[in-house]
C-alpha positions in Angstrom: -83.1 47.9 130.8 -79.9 45.9 131.2 -79.8 42.9 128.9 -79.5 39.6 130.7 -76.1 38.0 130.7 -75.8 34.8 128.8 -74.6 31.9 130.9 -71.0 31.1 130.3 -70.4 27.8 128.7 -68.8 25.4 131.1 -66.5 22.6 130.2 -66.5 19.1 131.6 -66.1 19.0 135.4 -62.7 17.9 136.7 -63.1 14.4 138.2 -62.9 14.6 142.0 -60.2 11.9 142.0 -57.8 13.6 139.6 -55.9 15.9 142.1 -55.2 13.0 144.5 -54.1 10.6 141.7 -51.8 13.4 140.4 -50.3 13.8 143.9 -49.8 10.1 144.3 -48.2 9.8 140.8 -45.8 12.7 141.6 -44.9 11.1 144.9 -44.2 7.8 143.1 -41.7 9.6 140.9 -40.1 11.2 143.9 -39.8 7.8 145.5 -38.2 6.5 142.3 -35.7 9.2 142.4 -34.9 8.5 146.0 -34.5 4.8 145.3 -32.3 5.4 142.3 -30.0 7.7 144.3 -30.0 5.3 147.3 -30.1 1.8 146.0 -30.4 0.4 149.5 -33.8 2.0 149.8 -36.5 0.0 148.0 -38.9 2.1 145.8 -42.0 1.0 147.6 -40.5 1.6 151.0 -39.6 5.1 149.9 -43.1 5.7 148.7 -44.8 4.7 151.9 -42.1 6.6 154.0 -42.8 9.7 151.9 -46.5 9.5 152.6 -45.8 9.0 156.3 -43.4 12.0 156.4 -45.9 14.2 154.5 -48.7 13.3 156.9 -46.7 14.6 159.9 -46.5 18.2 158.5 -49.7 20.0 159.7 -50.0 22.2 156.6 -49.4 19.3 154.2 -51.8 17.1 156.2 -54.5 19.7 156.0 -54.0 20.1 152.3 -54.1 16.4 151.6 -57.4 16.2 153.5 -58.9 18.7 151.0 -58.9 18.3 147.2 -56.6 15.3 147.0 -58.6 13.3 149.5 -60.8 11.5 147.0 -58.0 10.5 144.7 -55.8 9.3 147.5 -58.6 7.1 148.8 -59.0 5.7 145.2 -55.3 5.0 145.0 -55.2 3.2 148.3 -58.1 0.9 147.3 -58.5 0.5 143.5 -54.8 1.0 142.4 -53.7 -1.3 145.2 -56.0 -4.1 143.9 -54.8 -3.7 140.4 -51.2 -3.8 141.5 -51.9 -7.0 143.5 -53.4 -8.6 140.4 -50.3 -7.7 138.3 -48.1 -9.0 141.1 -49.3 -12.5 140.2 -47.5 -12.2 136.9 -44.2 -12.5 138.8 -45.1 -15.9 140.1 -44.7 -19.2 138.3 -45.7 -22.4 139.9 -42.8 -24.0 138.0 -40.3 -21.9 139.9 -42.0 -22.8 143.2 -41.9 -26.5 142.4 -38.2 -26.2 141.7 -37.6 -25.4 145.3 -38.7 -28.9 146.3 -41.5 -30.0 148.5 -39.6 -29.7 151.7 -38.7 -26.0 151.2 -42.3 -25.2 150.1 -43.8 -26.8 153.2 -41.3 -25.0 155.4 -42.3 -21.6 153.8 -46.0 -22.4 154.2 -45.4 -23.3 157.9 -43.5 -20.0 158.5 -46.3 -18.0 156.9 -49.0 -19.7 158.9 -47.2 -19.6 162.2 -46.1 -16.0 161.7 -49.7 -15.1 160.8 -51.2 -16.7 163.8 -48.5 -15.5 166.2 -48.7 -11.9 165.0 -52.5 -11.9 165.2 -52.4 -13.3 168.8 -49.7 -10.7 169.8 -51.8 -7.9 168.4 -54.9 -9.1 170.2 -52.9 -9.6 173.4 -51.8 -6.0 173.3 -55.4 -4.9 172.5 -54.8 -3.3 169.1 -58.1 -1.9 167.9 -60.5 -2.8 165.1 -59.1 -5.0 162.3 -55.5 -4.0 163.0 -54.5 -7.4 164.3 -55.6 -9.1 161.1 -54.0 -6.5 158.9 -50.7 -6.6 160.8 -50.7 -10.4 160.7 -51.1 -10.3 156.9 -48.4 -7.7 156.4 -45.7 -9.3 158.6 -46.3 -12.9 157.4 -47.0 -12.5 153.6 -45.8 -9.5 151.7 -45.8 -6.3 153.7 -48.0 -3.3 152.9 -49.3 -4.9 149.7 -50.8 -7.7 151.8 -52.2 -5.1 154.3 -54.0 -3.4 151.4 -55.3 -6.6 150.0 -56.6 -7.9 153.3 -58.1 -4.5 154.1 -60.0 -4.4 150.8 -61.2 -8.0 151.1 -62.5 -7.6 154.6 -63.9 -4.1 154.1 -61.8 -2.7 157.0 -61.8 1.0 157.8 -59.1 2.9 156.0 -57.8 4.2 159.3 -57.2 0.7 160.5 -54.5 0.1 157.8 -52.4 3.1 158.7 -50.7 1.8 161.9 -49.9 -1.7 160.4 -48.5 -0.1 157.3 -46.2 2.1 159.4 -45.1 -0.8 161.5 -44.3 -3.1 158.5 -42.4 -0.3 156.9 -40.4 0.5 160.0 -39.6 -3.1 160.8 -38.8 -4.0 157.2 -36.3 -1.1 157.0 -34.8 -2.3 160.3 -34.3 -5.7 158.7 -32.3 -4.2 155.8 -29.8 -2.8 158.3 -29.7 -5.6 160.9 -30.0 -8.9 159.1 -26.8 -8.6 157.0 -24.8 -7.9 160.2 -26.1 -11.2 161.7 -25.2 -13.5 158.8 -21.6 -14.0 159.9 -22.2 -14.6 163.6 -25.0 -17.1 162.7 -22.7 -18.9 160.3 -25.0 -18.6 157.3 -23.8 -19.3 153.8 -24.9 -17.0 151.0 -27.7 -19.4 150.0 -28.8 -19.8 153.6 -28.8 -16.1 154.2 -31.0 -15.7 151.0 -33.4 -18.3 152.4 -33.6 -16.5 155.7 -34.2 -13.1 154.1 -36.8 -14.5 151.7 -38.7 -16.2 154.5 -38.4 -13.5 157.1 -38.5 -10.0 155.5 -41.8 -8.5 154.7 -41.9 -6.6 151.3 -40.4 -7.9 148.1 -38.4 -4.7 147.6 -37.0 -5.0 151.2 -36.0 -8.6 150.5 -34.1 -7.5 147.4 -32.4 -4.7 149.3 -31.4 -7.0 152.2 -30.3 -10.0 150.2 -28.3 -8.3 147.5 -25.5 -7.4 149.9 -24.6 -11.1 150.0 -24.3 -11.5 146.3 -26.4 -12.9 143.4 -26.7 -16.5 144.9 -28.3 -15.1 148.0 -30.6 -12.8 146.0 -31.8 -15.6 143.7 -32.8 -17.8 146.6 -34.3 -14.9 148.5 -36.6 -13.9 145.6 -37.7 -17.5 145.0 -38.6 -18.1 148.7 -40.2 -14.7 149.0 -42.5 -15.2 145.9 -43.5 -18.5 147.4 -44.7 -16.6 150.4 -46.6 -14.3 148.2 -48.6 -17.3 146.9 -50.1 -17.5 150.3 -51.8 -14.2 149.8 -54.7 -15.7 147.8 -55.8 -18.4 150.3 -55.4 -16.3 153.4 -57.2 -13.3 152.0 -60.0 -15.4 150.6 -60.3 -17.2 153.9 -60.5 -13.9 155.8 -63.1 -12.7 153.4 -65.2 -15.8 153.9 -65.0 -15.4 157.7 -66.0 -11.7 157.4 -68.9 -12.7 155.1 -70.1 -15.3 157.6 -69.9 -12.8 160.5 -71.7 -10.2 158.5 -74.5 -12.6 157.7 -74.9 -13.6 161.4 -75.0 -9.9 162.4 -77.6 -9.1 159.8 -79.8 -12.0 160.9 -79.6 -10.7 164.5 -80.4 -7.1 163.3 -83.3 -8.3 161.2 -84.7 -10.2 164.2 -84.3 -7.2 166.4 -85.8 -4.8 163.9 -88.8 -7.2 163.3 -89.4 -7.3 167.0 -89.6 -3.6 167.2 -91.6 -3.2 164.0 -94.3 -5.7 164.8 -96.0 -3.8 167.7 -95.2 -0.5 165.8 -97.1 -1.7 162.7 -100.5 -0.9 164.4 -99.2 2.5 165.5 -100.5 5.7 163.8 -98.9 6.8 160.6 -95.7 8.8 161.3 -95.0 6.9 164.5 -91.2 7.3 165.1 -90.8 3.8 166.4 -92.2 2.2 163.3 -90.3 4.4 161.0 -87.0 3.7 162.8 -87.6 0.0 162.7 -88.4 0.0 159.0 -85.3 2.1 158.3 -83.1 -0.3 160.3 -84.5 -3.3 158.6 -84.1 -1.8 155.1 -80.5 -0.8 155.7 -79.7 -4.3 157.0 -81.1 -6.1 154.0 -80.0 -3.8 151.1 -76.2 -3.5 151.9 -74.3 -6.2 149.9 -72.3 -8.8 151.7 -68.6 -9.0 151.1 -67.8 -11.4 148.2 -66.8 -15.0 148.9 -63.7 -14.5 146.8 -62.8 -10.9 146.1 -62.4 -10.2 142.4 -58.9 -9.0 142.7 -57.9 -12.2 144.5 -59.3 -14.2 141.6 -57.4 -11.9 139.2 -54.2 -12.6 141.2 -54.7 -16.3 140.9 -55.5 -16.0 137.2 -52.3 -14.0 136.7 -50.3 -16.8 138.4 -51.8 -19.4 136.2 -51.2 -17.3 133.1 -47.5 -16.9 134.0 -47.3 -20.7 134.6 -49.1 -22.0 131.6 -48.5 -19.4 128.9 -45.4 -18.2 127.1 -45.7 -14.5 127.9 -43.2 -12.4 126.0 -40.5 -10.7 128.2 -41.5 -7.2 127.0 -45.0 -7.8 128.2 -43.8 -9.0 131.6 -41.4 -6.1 131.9 -44.3 -3.6 131.1 -46.6 -5.3 133.6 -43.8 -5.2 136.3 -43.3 -1.5 135.7 -47.0 -0.9 135.9 -47.4 -2.9 139.0 -44.5 -1.1 140.7 -46.0 2.3 139.7 -49.5 1.4 140.9 -48.3 0.0 144.2 -46.0 3.0 144.8 -49.0 5.4 144.4 -51.2 3.2 146.6 -48.5 2.9 149.3 -48.0 6.7 149.3 -51.7 7.1 149.9 -51.7 4.6 152.7 -48.7 6.3 154.3 -50.4 9.6 154.1 -53.1 8.3 156.5 -50.5 7.4 159.1 -50.2 9.6 162.3 -47.1 8.7 164.2 -48.7 9.9 167.4 -51.0 6.9 167.0 -47.9 4.6 167.2 -46.6 6.3 170.3 -49.9 7.4 171.9 -50.8 4.0 173.1 -48.0 3.6 175.7 -45.8 2.0 173.0 -48.1 -1.0 172.5 -48.1 -0.7 168.7 -44.3 -0.5 168.6 -44.0 -3.4 171.0 -46.3 -5.6 168.8 -44.3 -4.6 165.7 -40.9 -5.4 167.2 -42.1 -8.7 168.7 -43.7 -9.8 165.5 -40.5 -8.9 163.6 -38.5 -11.0 166.0 -41.0 -13.9 165.7 -40.9 -14.1 161.9 -37.1 -13.8 161.9 -36.8 -16.6 164.4 -39.3 -18.8 162.5 -37.4 -18.1 159.2 -34.1 -19.0 160.8 -35.5 -22.2 162.1 -36.8 -23.1 158.6 -33.2 -22.5 157.3 -31.8 -24.8 159.9 -34.4 -27.5 159.2 -34.0 -27.2 155.4 
């Protein structure tokens, strides 16, 4: 008689998210190397571009859809939110106030007009799902970071963020090359060029890469204006979340009324009646799923970080560590977002997505230039 084999002791199971997080971390290091070798390429732009490039290779795309999938989804959601919270530590209301009320009002006007204009353009060109909202956030506020924040707050589908992320990256990279060439013909001083770049370029890294060619004076103004735009992330994301919550509540009330209408005559039906069971299931699903929060937790954290930077004397080493952590987390998150992009989606709609991106880019550039002239 063969003795029974004893069961082999098994160690703790590897978390499902670990492979994807490891891939995103490695990609962030590669992006850092690219940015270090090519200073004109911002690290976060390199990260999302690396994700986009990887997603176009069939074998790599198939592999990313396997074991790394769970971790990449976690990076695109959770790490993005943590990175947005840490982004608040870059903003001090004292620095914003130093710009003067006129400059601040012009920045707010540019953001609001660019948001509304981009949203209307995307709707006019019939971009699907929540892409108009995400594209408006990305172009008007702070690039792919704003897309991730808006997507999380409104519970948009992950696939809806892919096309806006690609468009913001492509148009932001275009700004790095084109805007410095226009400074001379437009007769802009270094400070005016910095103002234009800060008000009209999407991502913080893209702003730095574009403005630094005109010197330190332009870079200082550009960063101050850009971070003032970033302040608009909190009210716009919170407002979109509130609208989403209201629409969800209205939809649920309609679903409950519909399910109750079906369930009432089915209540007297024999046990096991399919109509009654279906109505009960629909009603239960409608009432048990939680509504989106009024103010997303990470948005509250972003505001708290701004207040902490404004009111507290935070040591420079702490700010430097937080900045490095924020950059690393956002690089990982942006690689994950880029890995969901399919370029055929950009060109497979008759060029509509590309047209919206370019028109939105021209719109915000024109609005920012008008703000410079008025300032």
